[in-house]
Biopython code that builds the backbone (N, CA, C, O; Angstrom):
import numpy as np
from Bio.PDB.StructureBuilder import StructureBuilder

atoms = [
    (1, "MET", "N", (-79.025, -55.753, -17.579)),
    (1, "MET", "CA", (-79.461, -56.428, -16.263)),
    (1, "MET", "C", (-79.703, -57.941, -16.466)),
    (1, "MET", "O", (-80.136, -58.438, -17.506)),
    (2, "ASP", "N", (-79.423, -58.503, -15.524)),
    (2, "ASP", "CA", (-79.518, -60.079, -15.770)),
    (2, "ASP", "C", (-80.866, -60.078, -15.103)),
    (2, "ASP", "O", (-81.431, -59.029, -14.794)),
    (3, "VAL", "N", (-81.500, -61.574, -14.832)),
    (3, "VAL", "CA", (-82.520, -61.907, -14.435)),
    (3, "VAL", "C", (-82.210, -62.648, -12.893)),
    (3, "VAL", "O", (-81.157, -63.242, -12.661)),
    (4, "GLN", "N", (-83.178, -62.514, -12.030)),
    (4, "GLN", "CA", (-82.741, -62.855, -10.734)),
    (4, "GLN", "C", (-84.075, -64.063, -10.608)),
    (4, "GLN", "O", (-85.180, -63.785, -11.074)),
    (5, "VAL", "N", (-83.912, -64.888, -10.189)),
    (5, "VAL", "CA", (-85.690, -66.018, -10.012)),
    (5, "VAL", "C", (-84.945, -66.685, -8.581)),
    (5, "VAL", "O", (-83.843, -67.209, -8.422)),
    (6, "GLU", "N", (-86.203, -66.380, -7.526)),
    (6, "GLU", "CA", (-86.290, -66.984, -6.307)),
    (6, "GLU", "C", (-87.419, -67.877, -6.375)),
    (6, "GLU", "O", (-88.229, -67.739, -7.292)),
    (7, "GLN", "N", (-87.591, -68.959, -5.330)),
    (7, "GLN", "CA", (-88.470, -69.948, -5.618)),
    (7, "GLN", "C", (-89.166, -69.963, -4.120)),
    (7, "GLN", "O", (-88.662, -69.397, -3.150)),
    (8, "GLU", "N", (-90.347, -70.667, -4.091)),
    (8, "GLU", "CA", (-90.744, -70.868, -2.400)),
    (8, "GLU", "C", (-92.146, -71.687, -2.869)),
    (8, "GLU", "O", (-92.716, -71.652, -3.959)),
    (9, "VAL", "N", (-92.453, -72.356, -1.781)),
    (9, "VAL", "CA", (-93.580, -73.006, -1.707)),
    (9, "VAL", "C", (-94.761, -72.347, -0.907)),
    (9, "VAL", "O", (-94.470, -72.126, 0.268)),
    (10, "VAL", "N", (-95.992, -71.997, -1.275)),
    (10, "VAL", "CA", (-96.586, -71.378, -0.482)),
    (10, "VAL", "C", (-98.180, -72.414, -0.381)),
    (10, "VAL", "O", (-99.058, -72.546, -1.234)),
    (11, "GLY", "N", (-98.101, -72.850, 0.625)),
    (11, "GLY", "CA", (-99.124, -73.872, 0.569)),
    (11, "GLY", "C", (-98.998, -74.939, -0.303)),
    (11, "GLY", "O", (-98.013, -75.673, -0.212)),
    (12, "THR", "N", (-99.898, -75.140, -1.176)),
    (12, "THR", "CA", (-99.858, -76.357, -2.150)),
    (12, "THR", "C", (-99.031, -75.805, -3.522)),
    (12, "THR", "O", (-98.734, -76.646, -4.370)),
    (13, "ARG", "N", (-98.685, -74.478, -3.724)),
    (13, "ARG", "CA", (-98.433, -73.782, -4.801)),
    (13, "ARG", "C", (-96.941, -73.577, -5.021)),
    (13, "ARG", "O", (-96.324, -73.407, -3.970)),
    (14, "THR", "N", (-96.363, -73.556, -5.905)),
    (14, "THR", "CA", (-94.802, -73.000, -5.889)),
    (14, "THR", "C", (-94.962, -71.805, -6.650)),
    (14, "THR", "O", (-95.552, -71.566, -7.704)),
    (15, "VAL", "N", (-94.191, -71.009, -5.738)),
    (15, "VAL", "CA", (-94.050, -69.520, -6.209)),
    (15, "VAL", "C", (-92.575, -69.370, -6.857)),
    (15, "VAL", "O", (-91.550, -69.622, -6.224)),
    (16, "VAL", "N", (-92.601, -68.822, -8.523)),
    (16, "VAL", "CA", (-91.409, -68.220, -8.794)),
    (16, "VAL", "C", (-91.441, -67.020, -8.941)),
    (16, "VAL", "O", (-92.385, -66.448, -9.486)),
    (17, "ARG", "N", (-90.272, -66.353, -8.417)),
    (17, "ARG", "CA", (-90.494, -64.850, -8.133)),
    (17, "ARG", "C", (-89.170, -64.308, -9.216)),
    (17, "ARG", "O", (-88.026, -64.632, -8.897)),
    (18, "VAL", "N", (-89.394, -63.481, -10.492)),
    (18, "VAL", "CA", (-88.583, -63.241, -11.653)),
    (18, "VAL", "C", (-88.328, -61.745, -11.247)),
    (18, "VAL", "O", (-89.299, -61.052, -10.946)),
    (19, "ALA", "N", (-87.272, -61.309, -11.230)),
    (19, "ALA", "CA", (-86.902, -59.853, -11.242)),
    (19, "ALA", "C", (-85.719, -59.361, -12.361)),
    (19, "ALA", "O", (-84.637, -59.950, -12.352)),
    (20, "GLY", "N", (-85.930, -58.432, -13.173)),
    (20, "GLY", "CA", (-84.915, -57.722, -13.844)),
    (20, "GLY", "C", (-85.506, -58.115, -15.241)),
    (20, "GLY", "O", (-86.728, -58.251, -15.288)),
    (21, "GLU", "N", (-84.745, -58.320, -16.437)),
    (21, "GLU", "CA", (-84.838, -58.471, -17.722)),
    (21, "GLU", "C", (-84.886, -59.693, -18.194)),
    (21, "GLU", "O", (-83.882, -60.402, -18.119)),
    (22, "VAL", "N", (-85.804, -60.057, -18.641)),
    (22, "VAL", "CA", (-85.878, -61.624, -19.463)),
    (22, "VAL", "C", (-85.732, -61.472, -20.994)),
    (22, "VAL", "O", (-86.689, -61.069, -21.656)),
    (23, "ASP", "N", (-84.592, -61.776, -21.544)),
    (23, "ASP", "CA", (-84.487, -61.495, -22.889)),
    (23, "ASP", "C", (-83.482, -62.901, -23.490)),
    (23, "ASP", "O", (-83.334, -63.976, -22.909)),
    (24, "VAL", "N", (-83.074, -62.614, -24.398)),
    (24, "VAL", "CA", (-82.686, -63.716, -25.290)),
    (24, "VAL", "C", (-81.129, -63.950, -24.327)),
    (24, "VAL", "O", (-80.647, -65.078, -24.231)),
    (25, "ALA", "N", (-80.594, -62.965, -23.790)),
    (25, "ALA", "CA", (-79.079, -63.123, -23.169)),
    (25, "ALA", "C", (-79.472, -63.731, -21.810)),
    (25, "ALA", "O", (-78.644, -64.441, -21.239)),
    (26, "SER", "N", (-80.614, -63.515, -21.278)),
    (26, "SER", "CA", (-80.983, -64.194, -19.720)),
    (26, "SER", "C", (-81.654, -64.901, -19.429)),
    (26, "SER", "O", (-81.852, -65.295, -18.280)),
    (27, "ALA", "N", (-82.352, -65.355, -20.737)),
    (27, "ALA", "CA", (-83.547, -66.236, -20.162)),
    (27, "ALA", "C", (-83.272, -67.865, -20.036)),
    (27, "ALA", "O", (-84.146, -68.712, -19.853)),
    (28, "ASP", "N", (-81.865, -68.100, -20.176)),
    (28, "ASP", "CA", (-81.745, -69.578, -20.138)),
    (28, "ASP", "C", (-81.780, -69.976, -18.581)),
    (28, "ASP", "O", (-82.147, -71.094, -18.219)),
    (29, "ARG", "N", (-81.344, -68.908, -17.634)),
    (29, "ARG", "CA", (-81.528, -68.879, -15.944)),
    (29, "ARG", "C", (-82.833, -69.301, -15.734)),
    (29, "ARG", "O", (-82.954, -70.384, -15.160)),
    (30, "LEU", "N", (-84.073, -68.570, -16.138)),
    (30, "LEU", "CA", (-85.180, -68.802, -15.786)),
    (30, "LEU", "C", (-85.733, -70.089, -16.592)),
    (30, "LEU", "O", (-86.479, -70.768, -15.887)),
    (31, "ARG", "N", (-85.557, -70.553, -17.814)),
    (31, "ARG", "CA", (-85.774, -71.625, -18.301)),
    (31, "ARG", "C", (-85.512, -72.675, -17.307)),
    (31, "ARG", "O", (-86.434, -73.211, -16.693)),
    (32, "GLU", "N", (-84.336, -72.968, -17.142)),
    (32, "GLU", "CA", (-83.541, -73.991, -16.495)),
    (32, "GLU", "C", (-84.574, -73.916, -15.152)),
    (32, "GLU", "O", (-85.398, -74.810, -14.956)),
    (33, "GLN", "N", (-84.458, -72.915, -14.376)),
    (33, "GLN", "CA", (-85.103, -73.160, -13.226)),
    (33, "GLN", "C", (-86.671, -73.576, -13.094)),
    (33, "GLN", "O", (-87.129, -74.278, -12.192)),
    (34, "LEU", "N", (-87.374, -73.028, -14.129)),
    (34, "LEU", "CA", (-88.676, -73.659, -14.485)),
    (34, "LEU", "C", (-88.788, -74.954, -14.947)),
    (34, "LEU", "O", (-89.823, -75.594, -14.760)),
    (35, "ALA", "N", (-87.946, -75.356, -15.462)),
    (35, "ALA", "CA", (-88.196, -76.727, -16.303)),
    (35, "ALA", "C", (-87.717, -77.842, -14.975)),
    (35, "ALA", "O", (-88.136, -78.996, -14.883)),
    (36, "ARG", "N", (-86.813, -77.224, -14.072)),
    (36, "ARG", "CA", (-86.005, -78.175, -12.904)),
    (36, "ARG", "C", (-87.853, -78.047, -11.883)),
    (36, "ARG", "O", (-88.503, -78.991, -11.434)),
    (37, "THR", "N", (-88.080, -77.047, -11.847)),
    (37, "THR", "CA", (-89.233, -77.046, -10.786)),
    (37, "THR", "C", (-90.490, -77.718, -11.033)),
    (37, "THR", "O", (-91.223, -78.079, -10.112)),
    (38, "VAL", "N", (-90.862, -77.964, -12.751)),
    (38, "VAL", "CA", (-91.741, -78.883, -12.927)),
    (38, "VAL", "C", (-91.298, -80.115, -12.968)),
    (38, "VAL", "O", (-92.197, -80.931, -12.763)),
    (39, "ALA", "N", (-90.127, -80.626, -13.178)),
    (39, "ALA", "CA", (-89.637, -81.625, -13.317)),
    (39, "ALA", "C", (-89.441, -82.499, -11.860)),
    (39, "ALA", "O", (-89.110, -83.684, -11.824)),
    (40, "GLU", "N", (-89.682, -81.755, -10.823)),
    (40, "GLU", "CA", (-89.424, -82.285, -9.476)),
    (40, "GLU", "C", (-90.771, -82.186, -8.906)),
    (40, "GLU", "O", (-90.990, -82.270, -7.698)),
    (41, "GLY", "N", (-91.850, -81.968, -9.984)),
    (41, "GLY", "CA", (-93.169, -82.061, -9.176)),
    (41, "GLY", "C", (-93.905, -80.619, -9.069)),
    (41, "GLY", "O", (-95.075, -80.669, -8.687)),
    (42, "GLY", "N", (-93.399, -79.422, -9.340)),
    (42, "GLY", "CA", (-94.078, -78.173, -9.035)),
    (42, "GLY", "C", (-95.090, -77.516, -10.062)),
    (42, "GLY", "O", (-94.842, -76.455, -10.635)),
    (43, "THR", "N", (-96.124, -78.164, -10.222)),
    (43, "THR", "CA", (-97.065, -78.366, -11.209)),
    (43, "THR", "C", (-97.929, -77.329, -10.871)),
    (43, "THR", "O", (-98.460, -76.807, -11.851)),
    (44, "ASP", "N", (-98.218, -76.896, -9.849)),
    (44, "ASP", "CA", (-99.361, -75.559, -9.524)),
    (44, "ASP", "C", (-98.630, -74.631, -9.089)),
    (44, "ASP", "O", (-98.290, -74.345, -7.941)),
    (45, "LEU", "N", (-98.348, -74.060, -10.312)),
    (45, "LEU", "CA", (-96.926, -73.011, -10.417)),
    (45, "LEU", "C", (-97.877, -71.526, -10.458)),
    (45, "LEU", "O", (-98.964, -71.366, -11.014)),
    (46, "VAL", "N", (-97.164, -70.641, -9.768)),
    (46, "VAL", "CA", (-97.421, -69.243, -10.043)),
    (46, "VAL", "C", (-96.333, -68.862, -10.373)),
    (46, "VAL", "O", (-95.352, -69.369, -9.829)),
    (47, "VAL", "N", (-96.173, -67.858, -11.359)),
    (47, "VAL", "CA", (-94.743, -67.135, -11.826)),
    (47, "VAL", "C", (-95.261, -65.650, -11.573)),
    (47, "VAL", "O", (-96.186, -65.005, -12.068)),
    (48, "ASP", "N", (-94.222, -65.341, -10.530)),
    (48, "ASP", "CA", (-94.544, -63.509, -10.294)),
    (48, "ASP", "C", (-93.573, -62.667, -11.158)),
    (48, "ASP", "O", (-92.370, -62.483, -10.975)),
    (49, "LEU", "N", (-94.314, -62.236, -12.063)),
    (49, "LEU", "CA", (-93.482, -61.282, -13.002)),
    (49, "LEU", "C", (-93.505, -59.636, -12.697)),
    (49, "LEU", "O", (-93.171, -58.814, -13.550)),
    (50, "THR", "N", (-93.998, -59.245, -11.199)),
    (50, "THR", "CA", (-94.292, -57.931, -10.988)),
    (50, "THR", "C", (-92.661, -57.258, -10.864)),
    (50, "THR", "O", (-92.575, -56.046, -11.058)),
    (51, "ALA", "N", (-91.596, -57.900, -10.598)),
    (51, "ALA", "CA", (-90.466, -57.172, -10.852)),
    (51, "ALA", "C", (-89.643, -57.095, -11.987)),
    (51, "ALA", "O", (-88.473, -56.713, -12.006)),
    (52, "VAL", "N", (-90.522, -57.594, -13.208)),
    (52, "VAL", "CA", (-89.521, -57.855, -14.424)),
    (52, "VAL", "C", (-89.984, -56.453, -15.043)),
    (52, "VAL", "O", (-91.027, -55.802, -15.108)),
    (53, "SER", "N", (-88.506, -56.320, -15.510)),
    (53, "SER", "CA", (-88.622, -54.571, -16.228)),
    (53, "SER", "C", (-88.685, -54.794, -17.686)),
    (53, "SER", "O", (-89.022, -53.806, -18.338)),
    (54, "PHE", "N", (-88.473, -55.714, -18.239)),
    (54, "PHE", "CA", (-88.692, -55.906, -19.806)),
    (54, "PHE", "C", (-88.597, -57.666, -20.112)),
    (54, "PHE", "O", (-87.922, -58.526, -19.547)),
    (55, "MET", "N", (-89.404, -57.745, -21.050)),
    (55, "MET", "CA", (-89.429, -58.994, -21.724)),
    (55, "MET", "C", (-89.278, -59.191, -23.141)),
    (55, "MET", "O", (-89.853, -58.312, -23.784)),
    (56, "ASP", "N", (-88.630, -60.149, -23.907)),
    (56, "ASP", "CA", (-88.765, -60.385, -25.037)),
    (56, "ASP", "C", (-89.377, -61.424, -25.660)),
    (56, "ASP", "O", (-89.708, -62.339, -24.907)),
    (57, "SER", "N", (-89.669, -61.578, -27.024)),
    (57, "SER", "CA", (-90.165, -62.858, -27.239)),
    (57, "SER", "C", (-89.561, -64.033, -26.799)),
    (57, "SER", "O", (-90.315, -64.938, -26.441)),
    (58, "THR", "N", (-88.272, -64.218, -26.748)),
    (58, "THR", "CA", (-87.565, -65.360, -25.839)),
    (58, "THR", "C", (-88.219, -65.393, -24.644)),
    (58, "THR", "O", (-88.420, -66.563, -24.319)),
    (59, "GLY", "N", (-88.593, -64.686, -23.933)),
    (59, "GLY", "CA", (-89.258, -64.907, -22.316)),
    (59, "GLY", "C", (-90.819, -65.391, -22.638)),
    (59, "GLY", "O", (-91.309, -66.379, -22.092)),
    (60, "LEU", "N", (-91.595, -64.492, -23.681)),
    (60, "LEU", "CA", (-92.540, -65.394, -23.937)),
    (60, "LEU", "C", (-92.847, -66.945, -24.155)),
    (60, "LEU", "O", (-93.694, -67.699, -23.679)),
    (61, "GLY", "N", (-91.862, -67.101, -25.025)),
    (61, "GLY", "CA", (-91.560, -68.644, -25.311)),
    (61, "GLY", "C", (-91.432, -69.607, -24.608)),
    (61, "GLY", "O", (-91.753, -70.777, -24.816)),
    (62, "LEU", "N", (-90.743, -68.923, -23.365)),
    (62, "LEU", "CA", (-89.965, -69.848, -22.292)),
    (62, "LEU", "C", (-91.484, -70.146, -21.428)),
    (62, "LEU", "O", (-91.792, -71.278, -21.054)),
    (63, "LEU", "N", (-92.247, -69.073, -21.221)),
    (63, "LEU", "CA", (-93.301, -69.139, -20.198)),
    (63, "LEU", "C", (-94.452, -70.134, -21.057)),
    (63, "LEU", "O", (-95.043, -71.029, -20.453)),
    (64, "VAL", "N", (-94.680, -69.889, -22.437)),
    (64, "VAL", "CA", (-95.580, -70.951, -23.175)),
    (64, "VAL", "C", (-94.837, -72.326, -23.263)),
    (64, "VAL", "O", (-95.632, -73.265, -23.224)),
    (65, "GLY", "N", (-93.783, -72.621, -23.349)),
    (65, "GLY", "CA", (-93.253, -73.796, -23.203)),
    (65, "GLY", "C", (-93.356, -74.579, -21.708)),
    (65, "GLY", "O", (-93.375, -75.794, -21.515)),
    (66, "THR", "N", (-93.418, -73.469, -20.695)),
    (66, "THR", "CA", (-93.541, -73.953, -19.288)),
    (66, "THR", "C", (-94.841, -74.450, -19.288)),
    (66, "THR", "O", (-95.040, -75.659, -19.164)),
    (67, "LEU", "N", (-95.942, -73.476, -19.442)),
    (67, "LEU", "CA", (-97.177, -73.845, -19.766)),
    (67, "LEU", "C", (-97.696, -75.376, -19.903)),
    (67, "LEU", "O", (-98.311, -76.180, -19.203)),
    (68, "LYS", "N", (-97.004, -75.325, -21.422)),
    (68, "LYS", "CA", (-97.456, -76.683, -21.981)),
    (68, "LYS", "C", (-96.741, -78.053, -21.071)),
    (68, "LYS", "O", (-97.340, -79.123, -21.177)),
    (69, "ARG", "N", (-95.705, -78.018, -20.351)),
    (69, "ARG", "CA", (-95.338, -79.030, -19.609)),
    (69, "ARG", "C", (-95.972, -79.102, -18.381)),
    (69, "ARG", "O", (-96.095, -80.211, -17.861)),
    (70, "VAL", "N", (-96.481, -77.918, -17.715)),
    (70, "VAL", "CA", (-97.267, -77.944, -16.726)),
    (70, "VAL", "C", (-98.682, -78.674, -16.864)),
    (70, "VAL", "O", (-99.253, -79.387, -16.038)),
    (71, "ARG", "N", (-99.094, -78.278, -18.184)),
    (71, "ARG", "CA", (-100.582, -78.902, -18.400)),
    (71, "ARG", "C", (-100.366, -80.194, -19.064)),
    (71, "ARG", "O", (-101.417, -80.828, -19.150)),
    (72, "THR", "N", (-99.393, -80.759, -19.538)),
    (72, "THR", "CA", (-98.513, -82.175, -19.714)),
    (72, "THR", "C", (-99.137, -82.868, -18.448)),
    (72, "THR", "O", (-100.098, -83.637, -18.446)),
    (73, "ALA", "N", (-98.367, -82.422, -17.328)),
    (73, "ALA", "CA", (-98.431, -83.044, -16.078)),
    (73, "ALA", "C", (-99.475, -82.711, -15.303)),
    (73, "ALA", "O", (-99.343, -82.850, -14.087)),
    (74, "GLY", "N", (-100.812, -82.170, -15.882)),
    (74, "GLY", "CA", (-101.764, -82.405, -15.106)),
    (74, "GLY", "C", (-101.839, -81.027, -14.207)),
    (74, "GLY", "O", (-102.631, -80.951, -13.268)),
    (75, "GLY", "N", (-101.114, -80.133, -14.499)),
    (75, "GLY", "CA", (-101.035, -79.308, -13.473)),
    (75, "GLY", "C", (-101.762, -77.784, -13.997)),
    (75, "GLY", "O", (-102.477, -77.753, -14.999)),
    (76, "ARG", "N", (-101.518, -76.764, -13.315)),
    (76, "ARG", "CA", (-101.920, -75.313, -13.764)),
    (76, "ARG", "C", (-100.745, -74.036, -13.415)),
    (76, "ARG", "O", (-99.784, -74.260, -12.680)),
    (77, "MET", "N", (-100.925, -73.027, -13.896)),
    (77, "MET", "CA", (-100.138, -72.207, -14.076)),
    (77, "MET", "C", (-100.381, -70.762, -14.293)),
    (77, "MET", "O", (-100.689, -70.361, -15.415)),
    (78, "ALA", "N", (-100.249, -69.880, -13.188)),
    (78, "ALA", "CA", (-100.843, -68.610, -13.396)),
    (78, "ALA", "C", (-99.540, -67.444, -13.294)),
    (78, "ALA", "O", (-98.538, -67.620, -12.601)),
    (79, "LEU", "N", (-99.764, -66.406, -14.021)),
    (79, "LEU", "CA", (-98.855, -65.414, -13.885)),
    (79, "LEU", "C", (-99.495, -64.232, -13.055)),
    (79, "LEU", "O", (-100.691, -63.978, -12.914)),
    (80, "VAL", "N", (-98.324, -63.531, -12.505)),
    (80, "VAL", "CA", (-98.750, -62.209, -11.885)),
    (80, "VAL", "C", (-98.118, -61.058, -12.418)),
    (80, "VAL", "O", (-96.958, -60.675, -12.263)),
    (81, "ILE", "N", (-99.107, -60.531, -13.111)),
    (81, "ILE", "CA", (-98.208, -59.142, -13.732)),
    (81, "ILE", "C", (-99.161, -57.885, -13.388)),
    (81, "ILE", "O", (-100.383, -57.853, -13.537)),
    (82, "ASP", "N", (-98.409, -56.954, -12.940)),
    (82, "ASP", "CA", (-99.114, -55.696, -12.408)),
    (82, "ASP", "C", (-98.548, -54.472, -13.346)),
    (82, "ASP", "O", (-99.086, -53.396, -13.084)),
    (83, "SER", "N", (-97.677, -54.439, -14.271)),
    (83, "SER", "CA", (-97.180, -53.634, -15.034)),
    (83, "SER", "C", (-97.982, -53.517, -16.483)),
    (83, "SER", "O", (-98.069, -54.455, -17.275)),
    (84, "ASP", "N", (-98.605, -52.081, -16.708)),
    (84, "ASP", "CA", (-99.075, -51.986, -17.811)),
    (84, "ASP", "C", (-98.451, -52.335, -19.139)),
    (84, "ASP", "O", (-99.040, -52.887, -20.069)),
    (85, "GLN", "N", (-97.237, -51.965, -19.120)),
    (85, "GLN", "CA", (-96.182, -52.274, -20.317)),
    (85, "GLN", "C", (-96.168, -53.913, -20.356)),
    (85, "GLN", "O", (-96.536, -54.458, -21.396)),
    (86, "LEU", "N", (-95.841, -54.533, -19.486)),
    (86, "LEU", "CA", (-95.711, -55.912, -19.568)),
    (86, "LEU", "C", (-97.118, -56.622, -20.233)),
    (86, "LEU", "O", (-97.179, -57.317, -21.247)),
    (87, "MET", "N", (-98.139, -56.246, -19.391)),
    (87, "MET", "CA", (-99.270, -56.594, -19.853)),
    (87, "MET", "C", (-99.707, -56.525, -21.241)),
    (87, "MET", "O", (-100.232, -57.441, -21.874)),
    (88, "LYS", "N", (-99.377, -55.074, -21.752)),
    (88, "LYS", "CA", (-99.379, -54.859, -23.482)),
    (88, "LYS", "C", (-98.974, -55.882, -24.108)),
    (88, "LYS", "O", (-99.771, -56.448, -24.857)),
    (89, "ILE", "N", (-97.751, -56.336, -23.975)),
    (89, "ILE", "CA", (-97.036, -57.564, -24.637)),
    (89, "ILE", "C", (-97.862, -58.718, -24.947)),
    (89, "ILE", "O", (-97.974, -59.259, -26.047)),
    (90, "PHE", "N", (-98.603, -59.134, -23.513)),
    (90, "PHE", "CA", (-99.383, -60.269, -23.611)),
    (90, "PHE", "C", (-100.761, -60.085, -24.592)),
    (90, "PHE", "O", (-101.078, -60.910, -25.449)),
    (91, "THR", "N", (-101.452, -58.947, -24.320)),
    (91, "THR", "CA", (-102.473, -58.350, -25.039)),
    (91, "THR", "C", (-102.244, -58.540, -26.595)),
    (91, "THR", "O", (-102.975, -59.222, -27.312)),
    (92, "ILE", "N", (-101.187, -57.878, -26.994)),
    (92, "ILE", "CA", (-101.059, -57.841, -28.094)),
    (92, "ILE", "C", (-100.621, -59.037, -28.973)),
    (92, "ILE", "O", (-100.871, -59.183, -30.169)),
    (93, "THR", "N", (-99.884, -59.912, -28.119)),
    (93, "THR", "CA", (-99.598, -61.284, -28.770)),
    (93, "THR", "C", (-100.881, -62.604, -28.460)),
    (93, "THR", "O", (-100.791, -63.807, -28.704)),
    (94, "GLY", "N", (-101.988, -61.864, -27.869)),
    (94, "GLY", "CA", (-102.855, -62.745, -27.445)),
    (94, "GLY", "C", (-102.662, -63.857, -26.438)),
    (94, "GLY", "O", (-103.389, -64.849, -26.387)),
    (95, "LEU", "N", (-101.670, -63.633, -25.668)),
    (95, "LEU", "CA", (-101.203, -64.358, -24.693)),
    (95, "LEU", "C", (-102.091, -64.336, -23.304)),
    (95, "LEU", "O", (-102.234, -65.265, -22.509)),
    (96, "HIS", "N", (-102.683, -62.916, -23.237)),
    (96, "HIS", "CA", (-103.621, -63.078, -22.237)),
    (96, "HIS", "C", (-104.794, -63.843, -22.362)),
    (96, "HIS", "O", (-105.531, -63.818, -21.376)),
    (97, "GLN", "N", (-105.116, -64.446, -23.223)),
    (97, "GLN", "CA", (-106.248, -65.392, -23.418)),
    (97, "GLN", "C", (-105.651, -66.840, -22.905)),
    (97, "GLN", "O", (-106.337, -67.723, -22.389)),
    (98, "VAL", "N", (-104.466, -66.895, -23.112)),
    (98, "VAL", "CA", (-103.869, -68.404, -22.799)),
    (98, "VAL", "C", (-103.649, -68.485, -21.351)),
    (98, "VAL", "O", (-104.222, -69.317, -20.647)),
    (99, "PHE", "N", (-102.894, -67.698, -20.952)),
    (99, "PHE", "CA", (-102.576, -67.700, -19.338)),
    (99, "PHE", "C", (-103.733, -66.915, -18.440)),
    (99, "PHE", "O", (-104.400, -65.922, -18.729)),
    (100, "ALA", "N", (-103.719, -67.635, -17.388)),
    (100, "ALA", "CA", (-104.267, -67.093, -16.201)),
    (100, "ALA", "C", (-103.585, -66.134, -15.356)),
    (100, "ALA", "O", (-102.824, -66.416, -14.430)),
    (101, "ILE", "N", (-103.984, -64.748, -15.827)),
    (101, "ILE", "CA", (-103.036, -63.586, -15.303)),
    (101, "ILE", "C", (-103.816, -62.803, -14.200)),
    (101, "ILE", "O", (-104.940, -62.329, -14.362)),
    (102, "HIS", "N", (-103.077, -62.730, -13.065)),
    (102, "HIS", "CA", (-103.507, -61.997, -11.961)),
    (102, "HIS", "C", (-102.946, -60.689, -11.643)),
    (102, "HIS", "O", (-101.773, -60.646, -12.014)),
    (103, "GLY", "N", (-103.273, -59.787, -11.187)),
    (103, "GLY", "CA", (-102.397, -58.229, -10.775)),
    (103, "GLY", "C", (-101.791, -58.394, -9.601)),
    (103, "GLY", "O", (-100.938, -57.544, -9.348)),
    (104, "THR", "N", (-102.015, -59.447, -8.593)),
    (104, "THR", "CA", (-101.506, -59.600, -7.228)),
    (104, "THR", "C", (-101.087, -61.111, -7.218)),
    (104, "THR", "O", (-101.686, -62.006, -7.815)),
    (105, "LEU", "N", (-100.156, -61.230, -6.576)),
    (105, "LEU", "CA", (-99.696, -62.598, -6.193)),
    (105, "LEU", "C", (-100.790, -63.301, -4.957)),
    (105, "LEU", "O", (-100.835, -64.523, -4.814)),
    (106, "GLU", "N", (-101.685, -62.309, -4.068)),
    (106, "GLU", "CA", (-102.947, -63.039, -3.353)),
    (106, "GLU", "C", (-103.845, -63.427, -4.574)),
    (106, "GLU", "O", (-104.501, -64.468, -4.521)),
    (107, "GLY", "N", (-103.883, -62.729, -5.517)),
    (107, "GLY", "CA", (-105.104, -62.937, -6.355)),
    (107, "GLY", "C", (-104.575, -64.265, -6.979)),
    (107, "GLY", "O", (-105.344, -65.226, -6.942)),
    (108, "ALA", "N", (-103.382, -64.421, -7.534)),
    (108, "ALA", "CA", (-103.230, -65.626, -8.189)),
    (108, "ALA", "C", (-103.093, -66.952, -7.165)),
    (108, "ALA", "O", (-103.300, -68.075, -7.624)),
    (109, "LEU", "N", (-102.728, -66.760, -5.736)),
    (109, "LEU", "CA", (-102.673, -67.864, -5.030)),
    (109, "LEU", "C", (-104.304, -68.399, -4.660)),
    (109, "LEU", "O", (-104.596, -69.575, -4.445)),
    (110, "ALA", "N", (-105.233, -67.287, -4.646)),
    (110, "ALA", "CA", (-106.527, -67.742, -4.609)),
    (110, "ALA", "C", (-107.282, -68.178, -5.596)),
    (110, "ALA", "O", (-108.423, -68.615, -5.445)),
    (111, "GLY", "N", (-106.567, -68.064, -6.870)),
    (111, "GLY", "CA", (-107.437, -68.559, -7.953)),
    (111, "GLY", "C", (-107.166, -69.782, -8.468)),
    (111, "GLY", "O", (-107.863, -70.239, -9.374)),
]
sb = StructureBuilder()
sb.init_structure("model")
sb.init_model(0)
sb.init_chain("A")
sb.init_seg("    ")
for serial, (resi, resn, name, xyz) in enumerate(atoms, 1):
    if name == "N":
        sb.init_residue(resn, " ", resi, " ")
    sb.init_atom(name, np.array(xyz, "f"), 0.0, 1.0, " ", f" {name:<3s}", serial, name[0])
structure = sb.get_structure()
């Protein structure tokens, strides 16, 4: 399955909705979209991963890289994760302590 990426501005925040599988074969599309978003000034970023069915280390790496770019630009980035399976990956890798993670988009937008 490929990855689908949609983007919209909600108030002052840029929301990037991701669906499908984020792996070595599909990550380039998401990486390019996030890099373009940050380069265009979208540094108050929420990445909604609620429709992601699988993510490998490539996906984790691209999110970490995006977080670094956002922070370098003086912005902030939050993730929306409602899947126990996906949250387990962030917990095992310790990335749950690096990212602001919310269970809902509403929670991320309020945070």
